[in-house]
C-alpha positions in Angstrom: -69.7 2.6 -1.4 -67.8 5.3 0.4 -64.2 4.6 0.1 -63.2 7.2 -2.5 -61.9 10.8 -2.3 -64.9 13.0 -2.6 -63.2 16.2 -1.3 -64.0 19.1 -3.8 -61.0 21.0 -2.9 -58.6 18.2 -3.6 -60.5 17.7 -7.0 -59.9 21.3 -7.6 -56.2 21.2 -6.4 -55.5 18.4 -8.9 -57.3 20.4 -11.7 -54.8 23.1 -11.0 -52.1 20.7 -11.0 -52.7 19.3 -14.4 -53.5 22.6 -16.0 -50.2 24.0 -14.8 -48.2 20.9 -15.7 -47.9 18.0 -13.3 -44.0 18.2 -13.4 -44.1 21.4 -11.7 -45.9 19.9 -8.8 -44.4 16.4 -8.2 -40.7 16.1 -7.4 -40.5 12.8 -9.1 -43.1 10.6 -11.1 -43.8 6.9 -9.8 -41.7 5.2 -12.5 -40.3 2.5 -10.3 -43.7 1.9 -8.6 -45.2 1.5 -12.3 -42.2 -0.8 -13.2 -42.6 -3.1 -10.3 -46.3 -3.4 -11.0 -45.7 -4.5 -14.6 -42.9 -6.8 -13.4 -45.0 -8.6 -10.8 -48.3 -8.8 -12.3 -49.2 -10.6 -15.4 -51.4 -8.3 -17.7 -51.6 -10.6 -20.7 -55.1 -10.9 -22.0 -56.4 -9.1 -18.8 -59.1 -6.6 -18.1 -57.6 -3.8 -16.1 -59.3 -0.9 -14.2 -56.9 1.9 -13.2 -58.1 4.4 -10.5 -56.5 7.9 -10.4 -54.9 7.5 -13.9 -53.7 11.1 -14.1 -52.6 12.0 -17.7 -52.7 8.4 -18.7 -49.1 7.3 -19.1 -49.4 4.3 -16.9 -52.6 3.2 -18.5 -51.0 3.5 -22.0 -48.1 1.5 -20.7 -50.4 -1.4 -19.4 -52.5 -1.2 -22.7 -49.4 -1.8 -24.8 -48.0 -4.4 -22.4 -50.5 -7.1 -23.3 -53.7 -6.0 -21.5 -56.7 -6.9 -23.3 -58.6 -3.7 -22.2 -57.7 -1.0 -19.8 -60.3 1.4 -18.4 -58.7 4.3 -16.7 -60.4 6.7 -14.2 -59.6 10.1 -12.7 -61.7 12.7 -11.2 -59.9 15.6 -12.6 -61.2 16.7 -16.0 -58.0 18.4 -16.9 -56.2 15.1 -16.4 -58.5 13.2 -18.6 -58.4 15.7 -21.2 -54.8 15.5 -21.6 -54.8 11.6 -21.2 -57.2 11.4 -24.2 -55.2 13.9 -26.1 -51.9 11.8 -25.8 -53.5 8.2 -26.0 -56.8 8.6 -27.4 -55.9 6.3 -30.5 -55.2 3.1 -28.5 -58.1 0.9 -29.2 -57.9 -1.0 -26.1 -57.8 2.0 -23.7 -60.7 4.2 -22.5 -60.6 7.1 -20.1 -63.3 8.1 -17.8 -63.7 11.4 -15.7 -65.5 10.2 -12.7 -65.1 8.2 -9.3 -65.4 4.4 -10.1 -66.3 3.7 -6.7 -69.3 5.7 -6.8 -72.5 3.9 -8.1 -73.0 6.3 -11.0 -69.7 5.2 -12.4 -69.6 1.7 -11.7 -67.7 -0.4 -14.1 -67.8 -4.3 -14.3 -65.5 -6.7 -12.3 -62.0 -6.9 -13.7 -59.0 -9.2 -13.6 -56.6 -6.6 -12.3 -57.2 -3.2 -10.5 -54.4 -0.8 -10.4 -54.1 2.4 -8.0 -50.6 4.1 -7.9 -50.3 6.8 -5.3 -54.1 7.0 -4.8 -55.1 5.4 -1.2 -53.1 8.1 0.7 -55.4 10.8 -0.6 -58.8 8.9 0.0 -61.3 9.9 2.9 -61.2 6.3 4.2 -58.6 3.9 3.2 -60.1 0.9 4.6 -63.4 1.7 2.9 -61.5 2.3 -0.3 -59.8 -1.1 -0.4 -63.0 -2.9 0.8 -65.2 -1.2 -1.9 -62.6 -2.1 -4.5 -62.6 -6.1 -3.5 -66.3 -6.0 -2.8 -67.3 -4.5 -6.2 -64.5 -5.1 -8.8 -62.6 -8.1 -7.9 -63.8 -11.7 -8.7 -62.1 -14.9 -7.6 -58.5 -14.7 -8.6 -58.4 -10.8 -9.3 -55.4 -8.9 -8.4 -55.3 -5.5 -6.6 -51.9 -3.7 -7.0 -51.5 -0.4 -5.4 -48.8 1.9 -4.2 -48.3 4.6 -1.6 -45.3 6.3 0.2 -43.3 4.2 2.6 -42.2 6.3 5.5 -40.1 3.6 7.2 -37.0 5.4 6.3 -35.0 8.7 6.9 -37.3 10.7 4.7 -40.4 9.4 6.6 -38.9 9.8 9.9 -38.1 13.7 9.1 -41.6 13.8 7.6 -43.3 12.4 10.8 -41.3 14.5 13.3 -42.1 17.8 11.3 -45.7 16.9 10.9 -46.6 15.7 14.3 -44.4 17.9 16.5 -44.9 21.3 14.4 -48.1 20.5 12.4 -46.0 21.1 9.2 -48.2 20.5 6.1 -45.6 18.1 4.6 -48.0 17.2 1.7 -50.8 19.4 0.0 -52.7 16.4 -0.7 -51.9 13.3 1.4 -54.7 12.6 4.0 -53.1 9.4 5.7 -49.9 7.5 6.1 -50.2 3.8 5.1 -47.7 1.3 6.5 -47.1 -2.3 5.9 -48.7 -3.5 9.1 -51.9 -1.6 8.3 -52.0 -3.1 4.9 -51.5 -6.6 6.1 -54.0 -6.2 8.9 -56.5 -4.6 6.6 -56.2 -7.1 3.8 -57.0 -9.9 6.3 -59.9 -8.0 7.8 -61.5 -7.5 4.3 -60.8 -11.1 2.9 -57.7 -10.2 0.7 -54.4 -12.2 0.8 -51.2 -10.1 0.8 -49.0 -12.2 -1.6 -46.2 -9.7 -2.1 -44.7 -6.6 -0.8 -41.9 -4.6 -2.8 -40.1 -1.6 -1.7 -38.9 0.7 -4.5 -37.2 4.2 -4.7 -34.5 3.5 -2.3 -32.6 6.8 -3.1 -36.0 8.8 -2.7 -36.3 7.4 1.0 -32.5 7.3 1.9 -30.2 9.1 -0.4 -29.9 11.5 -3.4 -33.6 11.9 -4.3 -34.4 12.3 -0.6 -32.2 15.5 -0.6 -33.7 16.7 -3.9 -37.3 16.3 -2.5 -36.7 18.1 0.8 -34.7 20.9 -0.9 -37.7 21.6 -2.8 -40.4 20.7 -0.2 -39.1 22.2 3.0 -39.0 25.9 1.7 -42.6 25.6 0.9 -43.4 24.1 4.1 -41.5 26.6 6.2 -41.7 29.7 4.1 -40.7 32.0 7.0 -37.7 29.7 8.0 -34.1 31.0 7.7 -32.7 29.2 4.6 -29.5 28.5 6.4 -31.4 26.2 9.1 -33.0 24.2 6.2 -29.4 24.0 4.6 -28.0 22.6 7.8 -30.6 19.9 8.0 -30.3 19.0 4.5 -26.4 18.7 5.2 -27.0 16.5 8.2 -29.3 14.2 6.1 -26.9 14.1 3.1 -23.7 13.4 5.5 -24.0 9.7 5.6 -26.4 9.3 2.7 -26.5 5.9 1.3 -25.4 4.1 4.6 -29.1 3.5 6.1 -29.5 -0.3 6.7 -32.9 0.0 8.3 -32.2 -1.4 11.5 -30.3 -0.5 15.0 -30.3 2.6 17.1 -26.5 2.5 17.5 -23.6 1.4 15.5 -20.5 -0.8 16.4 -17.5 -0.2 14.5 -14.4 -2.6 14.5 -11.2 -1.5 12.9 -7.9 -3.1 12.3 -4.7 -1.6 11.4 -3.4 -3.2 8.0 
């Protein structure tokens, strides 16, 4: 198995993030992603494995939403220590500081595997998915994972700055994962894509996109004139909320009442 993130610098970075307080690092927590998984995956009486559990909030949520057992894994000892401190009394929830995709930390097959905001940080996303389905999924098992969707204004700005100017748009993301890649990869490794759900609309196209970039861009371009960043944010916010996801030009037909 070789699909997991084994970059020691990345693990060290997350230890720093959790030690300092994750709310200082991420602009927003993945609440809508987690809600969507709970809404679309029946956890009742199921054995669940979570990869990249962080400080345990979603693992605890699943453990109290009908799951029979949740085993949650993270490679950051800081995260696991905080998770155990918050949720260690839940009898159907256990936390482990190790990589479940490595032989030394191999759990048994389960009904549901969950990975929220993990695949984009792995060394090899294809191997990551293949290792999960080959090792931990039995017939009928479900894999639910989430990652950034960049098919929106936020993503277009992200890509332009990254690929034209080598801007470090994320300190931890290694890959951009798109719907086409997921569908093709699922077919290649023998999984069926049964549902795709888009969440966090305002993060991709509206208010939260502006908040995200107002916080991110000064860090990405510390020597940039703040007025220039302000002009970009003003441009992005000008028609905020009107993005429809299609068409390069707009036709307007007006009538005088």
